[in-house]
N, C-alpha and C positions, 0 to 999 in steps of 0.2 A: 495583519494583512497578509494576503496571498499575492505574490508578485512574481512576474517572470520576465526574462529577456529571451531573445532569439538570435541565432547566428546563422547566417546564409553562406558563410565561407570557412566552415570546419573550425569555428571558434577563434578566428583571428579578429573579428570585430563583432560587436554586439549591438542589437537594437536598444532604444531607450526602454526603461522600465515600465512595464504594464501592470497596473493593478487590477486583478481579477475580482478581489473582495477588499473591502474596507471595514475595519473594525470601528465600532462606534460606542456610545454610552451603554448599550444594552448587550451587544454581542462582540466576541472577538474570535478570530479564526487562527488555526495553527496546525502542526503535525501533518504538513502536507507530503504526499507520496504522488510520484507520476510514473506512468508506464506507456509505451507506445506499442500498439498490437501491430506486428509486422505483416500480418494477413490483411488487415484492413486500413493501416496507417492511421487510425484513430488514436488520439492522445487521451488518456484517462488521468484525471487528477482527483485524488481523494484527500479530504481534509476534514478536520473537526471545526464545528461551529459551537461555540460554548456561550453560556450565559456569564455576563460580567458579575452578576450578583452571586452566582452559584457555579464555580468553574468545573464542578463535576457533573454538571447538567449540559452534556454535549450531545450532539447528533453528528453522524457521519454523513458527509456530503460528497457527491461525485459530480464532477462537470467533465464533458466530453468535447472534444474537437475533432471535426471531420476534415479540416483543412491544415493539417500541420501546426495547430496552435495559432493560426492567424486570428480566429475568433473561436469562442467556447460557447456551448449551449448553456441554457439556464441551468442552475444548480439544482439537483435532484437529491432529496433526502430518502433514506431506505430505513423507516422506522421497524420493519419487520425483521431486519438482520441485526445480529449481535453487534452492539456498539464497541468500540475500542480501536480507533484509528492507530496504526503503528507509526513507527518513525519519530521524529522526522528523518526522511530518507527516501528510498525509492521503491517502486513497485518492481515486479519481476515478470518476464515473459518465459516460459519454459522452452528451451531450445533443444536440449540434448536427449530428450526422452524419445528418441526416434521410434516410430511405429507404435507408440503408446497413445492411449485415448487422451492424455493430458498434455501431449505435445502442443505448444502454441497457447497454452493456459495463461491468462493474465491474472496475476496474483497480488494482492496487497496484504502485508502482515497486519494482525490486529493484537492490540495488548491482550495478552493472556487468553486469546480466543482463537488462536490458530491463524487462519487466512480468510479473506474475502477473495472469491475468484469468479472469473468469467470464462466461459468455454465456447460462447456462441456470437461472438463479434459485437457484443454490446446490448443484447436483448434482455438477458436476465442474470444479475449478480446473486451469488450464493455464499452463504457462510459455511466454512469448513468446520470440523469438529472442534470442541474446546481443547485446550491443552491441559496437561495434568497439573502443572504449576501456574497459577493464574496470578501471582502477585509480581509478575515481571513486566517490563515495558521496553520501549525503544527497540522493538523487534526489527531485525533485518534478514532478508532472504537472500540465498545465493544457490546455486546449482553446481553439482559436480558434472564431470563430463559423461557419467552414465545416466544422467537424468534424475538422480536423487536430489532432493531439496535439503538444504540445511537452513535452520533458523537460529539465530543468536539473539539473545535478549539479556537484560540485566535486572537485578534487584538491588538498588543501591550500587555497590561496587562489586557484586557478586555476578559474573557472567553464567550463562546457562546455554547449552546447546540442544537442538532437537534434530532429528533426521527423519524424512519420509522417503519412502521409495514408491509411493503411489500418486504423486502429485499433490500431495497435501491432505489426502482423506484420512490417513492414519499416520501418527507420529510415534516413534519409538520413545521409551522412557528417556527423560532428559538426563544430559550430563551436566551436574553443576560443578563448576571450577571453584574450589574453596581454598586451594593452596597455590599462592602466587609467589 
C-alpha cells in the first residue's frame, strides 16, 4: 500500500494515515518517492505497481497533487518511459544550479536507468540516459552546493556513486566502493 500523513505545524502533530493505493490479490505497490516542485507547489508521487503473480512485471505510476497533498489526481502510468522506480526514498528538486537550464528540475532516481525528470511544471516527464552499471538499485540523489548531482546506489552490499554536472543528462564513470 502507498500511505501518507500530513503535518500542518512543522511535524509536531500528524493527520491520520491516508491510503492512496491498496494492494490486492492481483497487484501490489511499493518503492514510492515524493518531491514537491517549489515553482508550482505541486506534489509528485512516483511508485511501482507490480503483479502479484510476477513481481518483475511492474509499471511506473505517478500521481500529482495541486493542493499540497490534500487530494491526488488519478494515477497515470508512463509505458513509453524506461521502467525502474528508484527508492524507496525521495525525489529531488535541483536548487543550487543557479542560472543553469536544469535549475528547478524535478528528479526521480530509476533503478540502473539514471533519472526520470520534469522541467515544465508537470506537462511532460522524460527519461534521462541509462547508467553504465545497470545491476544496481535503491538509488538516491543528492545535490552539491555548485549544482552537481550525486547518485548513490547499491548492488547487494556494494555501493556505487555517480556524478553529473549537467542536471543528470550525462553521468561520469561510476565509483564503486569495494574496500570497506
